[in-house]
C-alpha positions in Angstrom: 6.0 7.4 9.0 8.0 6.9 12.2 11.0 4.7 12.6 10.0 1.1 12.9 6.7 1.5 11.1 7.4 -1.3 8.6 8.5 -3.6 11.5 5.3 -2.8 13.4 3.1 -3.4 10.4 4.9 -6.7 9.7 4.4 -7.8 13.3 0.6 -7.0 13.0 0.4 -8.9 9.8 2.2 -12.0 11.2 -0.1 -11.9 14.3 -3.4 -11.7 12.5 -3.0 -11.4 8.7 -4.9 -8.7 7.0 -8.1 -9.1 9.1 -7.5 -6.0 11.1 -6.0 -3.8 8.4 -7.7 -1.0 6.5 -7.6 -1.1 2.7 -4.8 1.5 2.6 -2.8 -0.5 5.1 -3.0 -3.6 3.0 -1.9 -1.7 -0.1 0.8 0.0 1.9 2.1 -3.3 3.2 2.1 -4.8 -0.3 4.1 -1.8 -1.6 6.8 -2.2 1.0 8.3 -4.9 -1.1 8.1 -3.0 -4.4 9.3 0.3 -3.1 11.9 -0.1 -0.4 12.9 3.1 1.6 9.8 5.0 0.3 6.8 6.2 2.3 4.2 3.9 0.8 1.3 5.2 2.9 0.9 8.3 0.8 1.1 6.3 -2.4 -1.4 3.8 -1.1 -3.9 6.7 -0.4 -3.3 8.1 -3.9 -3.9 4.7 -5.5 -7.1 4.2 -3.6 -8.4 7.7 -4.4 -7.8 7.1 -8.1 -9.2 3.6 -8.3 -11.8 3.7 -5.6 -10.9 0.5 -3.7 -8.3 -2.1 -3.1 -10.0 -4.3 -5.7 -9.9 -1.4 -8.1 -6.2 -1.0 -7.6 -5.5 -4.7 -8.1 -7.6 -4.7 -11.3 -6.1 -1.6 -12.7 -3.7 -1.8 -15.7 0.0 -1.2 -15.3 -0.1 1.9 -17.5 -2.9 3.4 -15.3 -1.0 2.6 -12.1 2.2 4.1 -13.5 0.4 7.5 -13.8 -0.1 7.8 -10.0 2.6 9.9 -8.4 5.3 7.6 -6.8 4.4 4.6 -9.0 5.7 5.7 -12.4 
């Protein structure tokens, strides 16, 4: 991601919440706080691919999430 990506996403969130975010962007934004200085976009896509949806990721067990590259 380009320089300032996190700041731009934060500005978008502060302006309108998650209403105009795609599922991967919501997850990416949430991961910003758990994984500083890491490209969370790729991880968000991997999580969604494995668990099928944002709800699936949020309902997944810690052990299953840890198996996803970048989360372990």
